[in-house]
C-alpha positions in Angstrom: 45.6 81.6 -32.7 43.4 79.7 -30.2 41.5 76.5 -30.9 38.2 78.5 -30.5 39.3 80.9 -33.1 40.0 78.1 -35.6 36.6 76.6 -34.8 34.9 80.0 -35.5 36.6 80.3 -38.8 35.5 76.8 -39.9 32.0 77.7 -38.9 32.2 80.8 -41.1 33.3 78.8 -44.1 30.5 76.3 -43.7 28.1 79.2 -43.2 29.1 80.7 -46.5 27.6 77.7 -48.3 24.0 78.4 -47.0 21.4 80.4 -48.9 21.1 84.0 -47.9 17.4 84.5 -47.8 17.6 88.0 -46.4 20.0 89.0 -49.2 17.7 87.5 -51.8 14.7 89.3 -50.4 16.4 92.6 -50.6 17.7 91.8 -54.0 14.1 91.3 -55.1 13.0 94.6 -53.4 15.9 96.3 -55.2 14.5 95.2 -58.6 10.8 96.0 -57.8 10.6 98.2 -61.0 11.7 95.3 -63.1 9.1 93.1 -61.5 6.3 95.6 -62.0 7.4 96.1 -65.6 7.3 92.4 -66.1 3.8 92.1 -64.6 2.6 95.0 -66.8 4.0 93.3 -70.0 2.4 90.0 -69.0 -1.0 91.7 -68.4 -0.7 93.4 -71.8 0.0 90.0 -73.4 -2.9 88.4 -71.6 -5.2 91.2 -72.7 -4.1 90.8 -76.4 -4.7 87.1 -76.1 -8.2 87.6 -74.6 -9.4 90.0 -77.2 -8.1 87.8 -80.0 -9.5 84.5 -78.7 -13.0 83.4 -79.8 -15.6 82.8 -77.2 -16.3 79.1 -76.5 -19.8 77.9 -75.8 -21.3 74.7 -74.4 -24.7 73.4 -75.3 -26.4 70.1 -74.5 -29.2 67.7 -75.2 -31.0 64.9 -73.3 -31.5 61.5 -75.0 -33.6 58.6 -73.8 -32.4 55.0 -74.5 -35.1 52.4 -73.9 -35.0 48.6 -73.9 -38.0 47.7 -76.0 -38.1 44.0 -76.9 -39.8 44.0 -80.3 -42.4 41.2 -80.8 -43.0 39.9 -84.2 -46.4 38.5 -85.0 -47.8 37.4 -81.6 -46.5 37.6 -78.1 -46.6 33.8 -77.7 -44.7 32.8 -80.8 -42.4 35.8 -81.5 -38.7 36.0 -81.2 -37.5 38.8 -78.8 -35.0 41.0 -80.5 -32.9 42.0 -77.5 -29.9 44.3 -77.6 -28.6 43.2 -74.3 -30.5 45.5 -71.9 -30.4 49.3 -71.4 -26.8 49.4 -70.0 -25.6 47.5 -73.1 -27.4 50.0 -75.4 -26.0 53.0 -73.5 -22.5 51.7 -73.9 -23.0 51.1 -77.6 -24.4 54.6 -78.0 -21.5 56.2 -76.2 -19.1 54.2 -78.3 -20.9 55.0 -81.5 -20.6 58.8 -80.8 -16.8 58.5 -81.2 -16.9 56.3 -84.3 -15.8 57.5 -87.7 -18.7 56.0 -89.5 -21.3 57.9 -87.4 -19.5 61.2 -87.6 -19.1 60.9 -91.4 -22.9 60.6 -91.6 -23.4 63.7 -89.4 -20.7 65.8 -91.2 -22.0 64.8 -94.6 -25.6 65.6 -93.7 -24.8 69.0 -92.4 -22.1 69.8 -95.0 -19.7 70.9 -92.3 -16.8 70.6 -94.8 -17.9 74.0 -96.1 -17.6 77.2 -94.1 -19.0 80.6 -94.6 -16.6 83.3 -93.3 -16.4 87.1 -92.9 -13.3 89.2 -92.2 -13.2 90.1 -88.5 -10.9 92.5 -86.6 -8.3 89.8 -85.8 -9.3 86.8 -88.0 -11.9 85.4 -90.3 -15.0 84.5 -88.4 -17.3 81.6 -89.1 -20.8 83.0 -89.7 -22.7 79.7 -90.0 -26.3 80.4 -91.1 -25.6 84.1 -90.8 -25.2 84.8 -94.5 -27.9 86.2 -96.8 -27.2 83.4 -99.2 -26.4 79.7 -99.3 -24.2 77.6 -101.6 -25.4 74.5 -103.4 -22.2 72.7 -104.4 -21.7 70.2 -107.2 -20.6 67.2 -105.4 -19.4 65.5 -108.6 -16.8 68.2 -109.3 -13.7 69.1 -107.3 -13.6 72.0 -104.8 -10.2 73.5 -103.8 -9.3 72.8 -100.2 -8.2 75.4 -97.7 -8.2 78.5 -99.9 -10.7 81.3 -99.2 -12.9 81.9 -102.2 -14.3 85.5 -101.9 -17.9 86.4 -102.7 -18.5 90.2 -103.2 -22.1 91.3 -103.9 -22.3 94.0 -106.6 -26.1 94.5 -106.0 -29.0 92.3 -104.9 -28.9 90.2 -108.1 -25.2 90.1 -109.1 -22.0 89.0 -107.3 -18.4 88.4 -108.2 -16.1 85.6 -107.2 -12.6 86.7 -106.3 -9.4 84.9 -105.3 -5.8 85.9 -104.7 -3.5 83.0 -105.1 0.3 82.7 -105.1 0.3 79.2 -106.5 -1.0 77.8 -109.8 -2.4 74.5 -108.4 -3.7 73.0 -105.2 -5.5 69.9 -103.8 -9.3 69.6 -104.5 -11.9 67.1 -103.3 -14.9 65.6 -104.9 -17.4 65.3 -102.1 -19.6 62.6 -103.8 -16.9 59.9 -103.3 -14.4 61.9 -101.2 -11.6 61.4 -103.7 -8.9 64.1 -104.0 -7.3 65.5 -107.1 -5.2 68.4 -108.2 -7.0 71.6 -109.4 -5.5 74.6 -111.1 -5.6 78.1 -109.6 -5.2 81.5 -111.3 -2.0 83.2 -110.3 -2.4 86.6 -108.7 -5.8 88.3 -108.4 -8.8 86.8 -110.0 -12.4 88.2 -110.3 -15.4 87.1 -112.2 -19.0 88.3 -112.0 -22.2 86.1 -112.0 -25.9 86.5 -111.5 -27.4 85.0 -108.4 -28.6 81.5 -109.4 -26.0 81.1 -112.1 -23.8 78.0 -111.9 -20.3 78.9 -111.0 -18.0 76.6 -112.9 -14.3 77.3 -112.3 -11.3 74.9 -112.3 -11.2 75.3 -108.5 -14.9 75.6 -107.5 -18.2 74.4 -108.7 -21.4 75.7 -107.0 -24.6 77.7 -107.4 -25.3 80.7 -105.1 -28.9 81.1 -104.0 -30.4 84.0 -102.1 -32.2 83.4 -98.8 -35.7 84.8 -99.0 -35.7 86.1 -95.5 -32.4 88.0 -95.9 -31.4 91.2 -97.5 -28.2 91.5 -99.5 -26.1 94.6 -98.9 -24.1 95.8 -102.0 -20.3 95.6 -101.6 -20.6 93.2 -98.7 -17.9 90.5 -98.8 -18.0 86.9 -97.6 -15.6 84.0 -98.0 -16.3 80.3 -98.8 -13.8 77.7 -97.6 -13.9 74.0 -98.5 -12.2 71.6 -96.0 -10.9 68.1 -96.2 -13.7 65.8 -95.4 -11.6 63.3 -93.5 -9.9 66.1 -91.5 -13.3 67.5 -90.4 -14.6 64.1 -89.4 -11.5 63.6 -87.3 -12.0 67.0 -85.8 -15.6 66.2 -84.8 -15.0 62.6 -83.7 -14.5 63.3 -80.1 -16.3 66.6 -79.6 -19.6 65.2 -78.4 -19.4 64.1 -74.8 -22.0 61.7 -73.3 -22.6 61.1 -69.6 -25.5 59.5 -67.6 -28.0 62.1 -66.4 -28.6 61.9 -62.7 -29.5 58.5 -61.3 -31.2 57.3 -64.5 -28.8 55.2 -66.6 -31.1 55.2 -69.6 -30.9 58.9 -70.1 -27.8 60.4 -71.5 -26.7 64.0 -71.5 -24.9 65.0 -74.6 -22.8 68.1 -74.6 -20.5 69.9 -77.1 -18.2 72.9 -77.0 -17.4 75.2 -79.9 -17.2 78.9 -81.0 -20.4 78.8 -83.0 -23.6 78.0 -81.1 -25.6 77.4 -84.3 -23.2 74.7 -85.4 -23.3 73.1 -82.0 -27.1 72.9 -82.0 -27.3 71.4 -85.4 -24.6 68.9 -84.8 -26.1 67.6 -81.5 -29.6 67.3 -83.0 -28.3 65.7 -86.2 -26.2 63.3 -84.1 -29.3 62.1 -82.2 -31.4 61.9 -85.3 -28.8 59.7 -87.1 -28.3 57.6 -84.0 -32.1 57.0 -83.8 -32.4 56.2 -87.5 -29.4 53.8 -87.4 -30.7 52.1 -84.3 -34.2 51.7 -85.9 -32.6 50.2 -89.1 -30.8 47.7 -87.0 -33.9 47.0 -85.0 -36.0 46.4 -88.1 -33.4 44.3 -89.8 -34.8 41.1 -88.4 -38.3 42.0 -89.5 -37.1 43.0 -92.9 -35.4 39.6 -93.4 -38.6 37.8 -92.2 -40.7 39.8 -94.7 -38.2 39.0 -97.5 -38.4 35.3 -96.6 -42.3 35.3 -96.5 -42.4 37.2 -99.9 -40.3 34.5 -101.5 -42.4 31.7 -100.0 -45.6 33.6 -100.9 -44.6 33.9 -104.5 -44.0 30.1 -104.7 -47.4 29.4 -103.0 -49.1 31.8 -105.3 -47.8 29.9 -108.4 -48.9 26.6 -106.9 -52.4 28.0 -106.2 -52.7 29.3 -109.7 -51.6 26.0 -111.1 -54.0 23.9 -109.0 -56.9 26.3 -109.8 -56.2 25.9 -113.5 -56.0 22.1 -113.1 -59.5 22.1 -111.3 -61.1 24.2 -114.0 -59.7 21.9 -116.8 -60.9 18.8 -114.9 -64.4 20.1 -114.5 -64.7 21.0 -118.1 -63.7 17.5 -119.1 -65.4 15.2 -116.5 -68.4 17.3 -115.5 -67.9 16.2 -111.9 -68.7 18.9 -109.5 -69.3 17.2 -106.2 -69.3 13.8 -104.3 -71.6 12.3 -101.6 -71.4 13.4 -97.9 -69.5 10.3 -96.7 -66.7 10.8 -99.2 -66.7 14.5 -98.4 -65.9 13.7 -94.8 -63.1 11.4 -95.7 -61.8 14.1 -98.1 -62.0 16.7 -95.3 -59.9 14.6 -93.0 -57.3 14.1 -95.8 -57.3 17.8 -96.3 -56.5 18.5 -92.7 -53.7 16.0 -92.8 -52.4 17.6 -95.9 -52.3 20.9 -94.0 -50.4 19.4 -91.2 -48.0 17.7 -93.6 -47.5 21.0 -95.4 -46.6 22.7 -92.1 -44.2 19.9 -91.2 -42.6 20.0 -94.7 -42.2 23.8 -94.3 -40.5 23.3 -91.0 -38.1 20.7 -92.5 -37.4 23.0 -95.4 -36.7 25.9 -93.1 -34.5 23.8 -90.9 -32.6 22.6 -94.0 -32.2 26.1 -95.3 -31.1 27.4 -91.8 -28.5 24.6 -91.5 -27.1 25.3 -94.9 -27.1 29.0 -94.2 -25.2 28.5 -90.9 -22.6 26.3 -92.6 -22.0 28.6 -95.7 -22.6 32.2 -94.4 -20.7 34.3 -91.9 -23.3 37.1 -91.5 -26.0 35.8 -89.3 -28.0 39.0 -89.1 -30.2 38.0 -92.1 -31.8 34.9 -90.6 -35.6 34.9 -91.1 -37.9 34.4 -88.0 -38.7 30.7 -87.4 -42.3 31.7 -86.6 -42.8 32.6 -90.3 -43.1 28.9 -91.1 -44.9 27.9 -87.9 -41.9 26.8 -85.8 -42.7 27.5 -82.2 -40.2 25.4 -80.4 -38.8 27.6 -77.7 -35.3 26.2 -77.9 -35.0 27.1 -81.6 -36.6 30.5 -81.1 -34.2 31.3 -78.2 -31.1 30.0 -80.0 -31.8 31.9 -83.2 -32.6 35.1 -81.3 -29.4 34.8 -79.3 -27.3 34.1 -82.5 -28.8 37.0 -84.3 -28.2 39.3 -81.3 -24.5 38.3 -81.2 -24.2 38.8 -84.9 -25.6 42.3 -84.7 -23.3 43.0 -81.7 -20.4 42.0 -83.8 -21.6 44.1 -86.7 -21.7 47.2 -84.3 -18.3 46.3 -83.0 -16.8 46.4 -86.5 -17.7 50.2 -86.6 -15.7 51.0 -83.5 -12.9 48.4 -83.2 -10.1 47.2 -85.4 -10.2 43.6 -86.7 -8.0 41.3 -84.7 -9.0 42.8 -81.3 -9.5 40.4 -78.4 -13.1 41.6 -78.3 -13.7 40.0 -81.7 -12.1 36.8 -80.6 -14.3 36.5 -77.6 -17.4 37.4 -79.6 -16.6 34.9 -82.3 -16.1 32.1 -79.8 -19.5 32.8 -78.4 -21.1 32.8 -81.9 -19.4 29.5 -82.7 -20.6 28.0 -79.4 -24.2 29.2 -80.1 -24.0 27.8 -83.7 -23.0 24.4 -82.4 -25.9 24.4 -79.9 -28.3 25.4 -82.8 -27.0 22.6 -85.0 -27.8 20.1 -82.2 -31.3 21.7 -81.8 -31.9 21.5 -85.5 -30.9 17.8 -85.6 -33.2 17.0 -82.7 -36.1 19.0 -84.1 -35.7 17.2 -87.5 -36.0 13.9 -85.8 -39.1 14.9 -84.0 -40.7 16.4 -87.1 -39.9 13.3 -89.2 -41.7 11.1 -86.7 -44.7 13.4 -86.9 -44.5 13.3 -90.7 -44.4 9.5 -90.8 -47.5 9.4 -88.6 -49.4 11.7 -90.8 -48.3 9.8 -93.9 -49.7 6.5 -92.4 -53.0 8.2 -91.5 -53.3 9.6 -95.0 -52.6 6.1 -96.5 -55.5 4.6 -94.5 -58.0 7.3 -95.6 -56.9 7.2 -99.2 -57.5 3.4 -99.2 -61.2 4.1 -98.5 -61.4 6.2 -101.6 -59.7 3.7 -103.8 -63.1 2.0 -104.6 -64.6 5.2 -106.1 -64.6 5.9 -109.8 -61.4 7.3 -111.0 -63.0 10.7 -111.9 -64.2 11.2 -108.4 -60.9 10.2 -107.0 -59.2 12.7 -109.3 -61.7 15.4 -108.3 -61.0 14.9 -104.6 -57.2 15.1 -105.1 -57.5 18.3 -107.0 -59.9 19.7 -104.5 -57.5 18.9 -101.6 -54.6 20.5 -103.4 -56.6 23.6 -104.1 -57.8 23.9 -100.5 -54.3 23.4 -99.3 -52.7 26.0 -101.6 -55.4 28.5 -100.7 -54.9 27.9 -97.0 -51.1 28.2 -97.3 -51.5 31.4 -99.3 -53.8 32.9 -96.7 -51.5 32.0 -93.9 -48.4 33.5 -95.6 -50.4 36.6 -96.6 -51.6 37.1 -93.0 -48.1 36.6 -91.6 -46.6 39.1 -94.0 -49.3 41.7 -93.2 -48.6 41.2 -89.5 -44.8 41.5 -89.9 -45.3 44.6 -92.1 -47.6 46.2 -89.5 -45.1 45.5 -86.7 -42.2 47.0 -88.7 -44.3 50.1 -89.7 -45.4 50.6 -86.1 -41.9 50.1 -84.7 -40.1 53.1 -83.2 -36.4 53.7 -82.3 -35.3 53.0 -78.8 -33.2 56.2 -79.0 -35.4 59.3 -78.7 -34.8 63.0 -77.9 -36.1 64.2 -74.6 -34.7 67.8 -74.7 -33.2 68.9 -78.0 -30.2 71.2 -78.2 -31.2 74.9 -78.5 -29.5 78.3 -78.2 -31.2 80.0 -75.3 -28.5 82.7 -74.9 -26.0 80.5 -73.2 -23.0 82.6 -71.9 -19.5 81.6 -73.1 -17.6 79.1 -71.0 -14.2 80.3 -72.3 -11.7 81.6 -72.7 -11.3 82.1 -69.0 -10.1 85.7 -69.2 -9.8 86.0 -65.4 -7.6 82.9 -65.4 -5.5 84.4 -68.2 -5.0 87.5 -66.1 -4.2 85.5 -63.0 -1.7 83.5 -65.0 -0.2 86.7 -66.4 0.2 88.0 -62.8 1.8 84.8 -61.7 4.2 84.6 -64.7 4.9 88.4 -64.5 5.7 88.1 -60.8 7.4 84.6 -60.5 9.2 84.9 -63.9 11.4 87.8 -62.8 11.6 86.2 -59.3 13.0 83.0 -60.8 15.4 85.0 -63.0 16.6 87.0 -60.0 16.9 83.8 -58.0 19.1 82.1 -60.7 21.2 85.2 -61.0 21.5 85.4 -57.3 22.6 81.8 -57.1 25.1 82.2 -59.9 26.4 85.5 -58.6 29.8 85.0 -57.0 30.5 88.7 -56.5 30.5 90.4 -53.1 27.9 93.2 -53.1 27.7 94.3 -49.5 29.2 94.4 -46.0 26.6 91.8 -44.9 28.1 89.2 -47.2 31.6 89.9 -45.9 30.3 89.4 -42.4 28.6 86.2 -43.4 31.6 84.8 -45.2 34.3 85.8 -42.7 35.0 86.6 -39.1 37.7 89.0 -40.0 36.6 92.5 -39.0 35.7 95.3 -41.4 37.9 98.3 -40.5 36.4 100.8 -42.8 34.1 101.7 -45.7 35.4 103.8 -48.7 32.6 105.4 -50.7 32.5 105.5 -54.4 34.1 108.8 -55.5 34.9 109.9 -59.0 38.0 112.0 -59.3 40.7 112.4 -61.9 43.5 111.0 -59.6 44.0 109.1 -56.4 45.0 112.1 -54.2 41.5 112.5 -52.8 42.5 113.1 -49.2 45.1 115.7 -50.2 43.1 117.5 -52.8 39.6 117.0 -51.4 40.2 116.9 -47.6 36.5 117.8 -46.8 35.0 115.0 -48.9 33.3 112.0 -47.4 36.0 109.7 -48.8 38.7 111.7 -47.1 36.9 111.4 -43.8 36.6 107.6 -44.4 40.4 107.3 -44.7 40.9 109.4 -41.6 38.5 107.0 -39.8 40.6 104.1 -41.0 43.7 105.9 -39.6 42.0 106.2 -36.3 40.9 102.5 -36.2 44.5 101.3 -37.0 45.6 102.7 -33.7 43.9 99.8 -32.0 46.2 97.4 -33.9 49.3 99.4 -33.1 48.5 100.0 -29.4 49.3 96.4 -28.5 52.4 96.3 -30.7 55.6 96.3 -28.6 58.0 96.8 -31.5 60.2 99.9 -31.4 60.2 102.5 -34.1 57.7 103.1 -36.8 54.6 101.1 -37.7 54.2 99.1 -40.9 50.9 98.7 -42.8 50.5 96.3 -45.7 47.7 97.0 -48.2 46.8 94.1 -50.5 43.7 92.7 -52.3 42.6 89.6 -54.2 43.2 90.8 -57.8 44.1 93.9 -59.6 41.6 96.7 -60.0 40.1 96.6 -56.5 41.6 99.9 -55.3 44.7 98.7 -53.4 47.0 101.5 -54.7 44.2 104.0 -54.2 43.8 103.0 -50.5 47.6 102.9 -50.0 48.1 106.4 -51.2 45.2 108.0 -49.3 45.9 106.2 -46.0 49.5 107.3 -46.3 48.3 110.8 -47.1 46.0 110.8 -44.0 49.0 109.9 -41.8 51.3 112.4 -43.5 48.8 115.3 -43.1 48.5 114.4 -39.3 52.2 115.1 -39.0 53.5 111.5 -39.2 56.5 111.0 -41.4 55.2 108.5 -43.8 56.7 106.5 -46.7 55.0 104.4 -49.4 56.9 101.4 -50.8 55.8 100.4 -54.2 56.3 96.6 -53.8 53.9 95.6 -56.6 56.8 94.9 -58.9 54.8 93.2 -61.6 52.2 96.0 -62.3 53.5 99.3 -60.8 51.0 102.2 -60.7 51.9 104.4 -57.7 54.2 106.8 -59.6 51.4 108.2 -61.9 49.5 110.1 -59.2 52.7 111.9 -58.0 53.9 112.8 -61.5 57.0 110.7 -61.0 58.8 108.5 -63.6 59.4 104.9 -62.9 62.9 104.7 -64.1 64.3 103.9 -60.7 62.8 102.4 -57.6 62.7 99.4 -55.3 64.1 97.1 -58.0 67.3 99.2 -58.3 67.7 99.0 -54.5 67.0 95.3 -54.3 69.5 94.4 -57.0 72.1 96.6 -55.4 72.2 99.1 -58.3 71.4 102.1 -56.2 71.4 102.9 -52.4 67.9 103.3 -50.8 68.3 107.1 -50.4 68.6 107.5 -54.1 65.3 105.8 -54.9 63.2 107.7 -52.3 61.1 110.5 -53.9 59.7 113.5 -52.0 56.0 114.2 -52.8 54.2 117.6 -52.8 52.5 116.4 -49.6 54.4 117.3 -46.4 55.8 114.3 -44.5 55.0 111.9 -47.4 57.7 110.0 -49.3 57.4 107.5 -52.1 59.5 104.7 -53.4 58.2 103.6 -56.8 58.6 100.0 -58.1 61.1 100.8 -60.8 61.6 98.7 -64.0 59.7 95.4 -64.1 62.1 92.6 -63.2 62.0 89.0 -64.5 62.1 87.5 -60.9 60.1 89.7 -58.5 59.4 87.0 -56.0 63.1 86.1 -55.6 64.0 89.7 -55.1 61.4 90.2 -52.4 62.6 87.1 -50.6 66.2 88.3 -50.5 68.1 89.7 -47.5 67.6 93.3 -48.5 64.0 93.6 -47.3 64.5 92.7 -43.7 67.4 95.1 -43.4 65.4 97.8 -45.1 62.4 97.4 -42.9 64.6 97.6 -39.8 66.1 100.9 -41.0 62.7 102.3 -42.1 61.2 101.7 -38.6 64.0 104.0 -37.3 63.6 106.7 -40.0 59.8 106.9 -40.5 56.7 106.8 -38.3 54.5 104.9 -40.8 55.6 102.6 -43.5 52.9 101.7 -46.1 53.6 98.6 -48.2 51.7 98.6 -51.5 51.9 94.9 -52.3 50.9 92.7 -55.2 47.4 91.1 -55.1 47.2 88.2 -52.7 45.0 86.1 -55.0 47.4 86.1 -57.9 50.9 85.8 -56.5 52.6 84.8 -53.2 54.6 88.0 -52.8 52.2 89.5 -50.4 52.5 86.5 -48.0 56.3 87.0 -47.9 55.8 90.7 -47.1 53.2 90.1 -44.4 55.9 89.0 -42.0 57.0 92.7 -41.9 53.5 94.2 -41.4 52.2 95.3 -38.1 48.7 95.5 -39.7 47.3 94.2 -42.9 44.4 95.8 -44.9 42.7 93.5 -47.4 40.8 95.7 -49.9 37.4 94.3 -51.0 35.8 96.2 -53.9 32.1 95.7 -53.8 30.4 94.4 -57.0 33.9 93.3 -58.1 35.7 91.0 -55.6 34.7 87.3 -55.8 33.3 85.5 -52.7 35.8 82.7 -53.1 38.7 85.2 -52.4 37.4 85.6 -48.9 37.6 81.9 -48.3 41.3 82.1 -49.4 41.9 84.9 -46.9 40.1 82.9 -44.2 42.4 79.9 -44.9 45.5 82.1 -44.8 44.4 83.7 -41.6 43.6 80.4 -40.0 47.0 79.0 -40.9 48.7 82.1 -39.4 50.1 83.3 -42.7 48.1 86.6 -42.4 48.1 88.4 -39.0 46.3 91.4 -37.7 44.3 91.5 -40.9 41.1 93.5 -41.5 38.9 94.4 -44.5 38.4 97.7 -46.1 35.3 97.9 -48.4 36.0 100.0 -51.4 33.3 101.4 -53.8 30.8 101.2 -50.9 27.3 102.5 -51.6 24.6 102.5 -48.9 21.9 100.1 -50.3 19.2 99.0 -47.9 18.5 96.0 -50.2 22.0 94.6 -49.8 23.7 96.1 -46.7 20.7 96.5 -44.4 22.0 99.9 -43.2 25.4 98.5 -42.2 28.0 101.2 -41.7 26.3 103.5 -39.3 27.2 101.4 -36.3 30.9 101.8 -37.2 30.7 105.5 -37.7 32.2 105.4 -41.2 29.1 106.4 -43.1 30.0 110.0 -43.3 28.6 111.8 -46.2 25.2 110.3 -46.1 22.4 112.4 -44.8 22.2 115.8 -43.2 25.3 115.4 -41.1 27.4 114.7 -44.1 26.0 117.5 -46.1 26.9 120.0 -43.4 30.5 118.9 -42.7 31.7 117.6 -46.1 32.1 118.9 -49.6 29.4 117.9 -52.0 30.4 116.1 -55.1 29.9 118.6 -57.9 28.7 116.6 -60.8 28.3 118.1 -64.2 25.0 118.1 -66.0 26.4 115.5 -68.4 27.4 113.3 -65.5 24.0 113.5 -64.0 22.4 112.5 -67.3 24.8 109.6 -67.6 24.0 108.4 -64.1 20.2 108.8 -64.8 20.5 106.7 -67.9 22.5 104.1 -66.0 19.9 103.8 -63.3 17.2 103.4 -66.0 
């Protein structure tokens, strides 16, 4: 063999490792029915899913978030209650929407832990607000969780409660405090009748059923009530409301929510905004509420002082009969009274600063600090510091609702609060020093004026003192009363910074899901690519040869002929069915073998070795029929049964296997005694004989070369029926005597790896003049691409074959079996 031939064989072997795209494509086309069936099944599944899924709707609402700085009392002296700007408020609102505390309030206000259901075609359907009645539950008693409590109306005034339970107890919940307990259930079917408006008191349910005035009750109509775990429902609704800025305005949020029931979506969105607005207003008014509380306590004390001084004046006048003093003394008294007012204001400031300092040192909640302006403190540094500290305290309070304690956010906020407290302590200390200086100055002025009154009679001095105290108390009372009224007016007139622009409303919104078209598209993809992937995996894992194209791709060894699949009761097809397509295929192989023998310069008969990779590939079938084709053409032919391990050749000629090649090889009988004449003219057979313990050693002996030399003289064609090449080495030993070698490949049976073995043997020169014969060949355009017609061996297919060859007469039963197999 030349170097180029070796190179070609190596190329073939490497080529066999590549993916056969063309073969895969035709494999897919061959299974088009399976793919269409898969697509049909997938579409049916998609349809069943679509009709069972509930429609999903999406509704929205628009919310405005303003940044109103709320003034207390007057614009010049008030403390601005600032939440940190619009962006800060927007962030807090978005965070609050996902908090448990907020959603608990919404779920509790709407009682979404209770569902009204009716039986639909595929499931129980939530008919929120669609029932002709409503349930007023007793929140102090437990309600069973999860079970469907049936309500069947007997008529317009009576109904019955029914339940079918397979257990005698379950979990119940008391919705007043959300505690859970065990409740007993009646085993089996339970029914009990009530009048509408009667209290239903059962171990597992406590409620009163009321009729809606605008609805009509249909007798025998059935509904179901289901109570759900409060915590579970809150978790379910925690993240359903989505918030996003609307357009370019950051202060307007668009809230949206998805769900199967539009009524529930509308109510939940509107309730969410209402509770957000109410909560924000409570936080906003907290500072004013604390200020009013502080003024009320101070006003009560001043009121007691005023009453006491007023009583003192009345008692003094009754005893001394002094009702007035001269004008000069009145002027001095008036100056003392003004100084007393100033002193009272300063004392109130000092008292407030002392209380504030004590509060800051002993308390941790700084949201209850009263406004400094309530006692007349108008120092800007104190106002700004108190406002900032209160803002930070409220910010921390809001953070507690959304963040776990120990978070870095708390650490940062606490450090800012501590820093502001330290600043405020310093401001209080400095303010006290300034105020004490003012107080000392007033005290000195009062001492000088009081010295002028020391010469007056004692009764007049006493009168003036009481008068001053009375005027001072009355003035303080009026001031506190005015401030309280002003703070109450501001609080009453205050509005929430969160307001609804466009409330949620059902305006016939179409469903947004399920996406039925997408489901059908997914079904098409799964139905198509699923079988495709399965075929691809099977194609990759399939190591069997299915067509002549694969043989050509895996090996450069030529294909000599194609033997069609032909069902017959024995292997004598060429002899008994000479007009069949299979018989013609063997005659075509006989003709092609002449090309091998033409260049053979050996004298005498020609030898043909027939082998295969494993048993069952049709090696003996091909040996018998090729030999028959030669014999019928007038060639004296002999078949040697050299498959000593698994002899088969004797059955078709109705011969026994008591004597054969074994007897000759061991010297037990001469060769002429083991040759058998067959019913076919010119055809002789030598069977294998009894199975020996050492077949390889016998074939390697000296008898075979001598025998082959003699047979070439006595016969025209010597057919060697050898053992399978892939199982034993006997065939390699016998190939030395073969002028031509036929390797039988049974389609859909022979493994691809066997061709690599043949390639290797051929490349090494161990197999010469070898060619392939494809057995069980069927013309399949998906696997063989029409191969066979170019060789001229495809007889029996089409009009030509029908005219010149016998048809395979198949029984009705056979046709039915073949039809079932195809299905």
